[in-house]
C-alpha positions as CSV (number, residue, x, y, z in Angstrom):
1,M,5.7,126.6,-4.1
2,H,2.3,124.9,-3.5
3,P,1.8,122.9,-0.3
4,E,1.5,119.2,-0.9
5,L,-2.0,118.1,-1.2
6,K,-2.6,114.7,0.4
7,Q,-5.9,113.0,0.1
8,H,-6.8,110.1,2.5
9,F,-9.9,108.0,2.1
10,I,-11.5,106.1,4.9
11,S,-14.2,103.6,3.9
12,V,-16.7,102.6,6.5
13,K,-19.4,100.0,6.6
14,Q,-22.2,100.1,9.0
15,H,-25.4,98.3,9.7
16,R,-28.1,99.7,7.5
17,T,-30.5,100.7,10.2
18,R,-27.7,102.7,12.1
19,H,-26.6,104.8,9.1
20,A,-27.3,108.3,10.6
21,K,-25.6,107.4,13.9
22,A,-22.5,106.0,12.3
23,E,-22.1,109.1,10.1
24,D,-22.5,111.4,13.2
25,E,-20.0,109.5,15.1
26,M,-17.4,109.4,12.3
27,R,-17.9,113.2,11.7
28,E,-17.4,113.7,15.4
29,L,-14.3,111.6,15.5
30,L,-12.8,113.3,12.5
31,R,-13.4,116.7,13.9
32,R,-11.7,115.8,17.1
33,R,-8.8,114.2,15.4
34,R,-8.4,117.1,13.0
35,R,-8.8,119.7,15.8
36,V,-11.7,121.5,14.1
37,P,-13.1,124.1,16.5
38,P,-16.8,123.9,17.3
39,D,-17.6,127.2,15.5
40,K,-15.8,126.1,12.3
41,P,-17.0,124.1,9.3
42,D,-15.6,120.5,8.6
43,N,-12.3,120.5,6.9
44,F,-13.1,117.2,5.4
45,S,-15.9,115.6,3.3
46,V,-18.1,112.7,4.1
47,F,-19.6,110.8,1.1
48,T,-22.5,108.3,1.7
49,Q,-23.5,105.6,-0.7
50,D,-26.5,107.8,-1.4
51,S,-24.5,111.0,-2.2
52,L,-22.1,109.0,-4.5
53,S,-25.2,107.5,-6.2
54,D,-26.5,111.1,-6.7
55,V,-23.3,112.2,-8.3
56,W,-23.2,109.2,-10.6
57,N,-26.8,109.9,-11.7
58,Q,-25.9,113.5,-12.5
59,I,-22.9,112.5,-14.5
60,T,-24.8,110.0,-16.5
61,A,-27.7,112.2,-17.1
62,R,-25.4,114.8,-18.4
63,L,-23.6,112.3,-20.5
64,H,-26.8,111.1,-21.9
65,I,-27.9,114.5,-23.0
66,H,-24.6,115.2,-24.8
67,V,-24.8,111.8,-26.6
68,C,-28.4,112.6,-27.7
69,R,-27.4,116.0,-29.0
70,F,-24.4,114.6,-30.7
71,S,-26.7,112.0,-32.4
72,V,-29.2,114.6,-33.5
73,A,-26.3,116.7,-34.9
74,L,-25.1,113.6,-36.9
75,I,-28.5,112.9,-38.3
76,V,-29.3,116.6,-39.2
77,G,-25.8,117.0,-40.7
78,G,-26.3,113.8,-42.7
79,W,-29.5,115.2,-44.2
80,A,-28.1,118.6,-45.0
């Protein structure tokens, strides 16, 4: 039997100039609430708008490469 996996998402909006401070405060609060010892890594993930944008760019870049390869294969296959 597998333990039940629960995912909770918290969305936080902060003033643009206080981005780093807000992220640090949120990480500190989550570590305390989740009782993460100081010598242990976070047992949660923090995604910023920049990190989500980076992931999106990686996904779309890979998709673009596969679409181009598929297009080339169709053209080459059509000529063969």
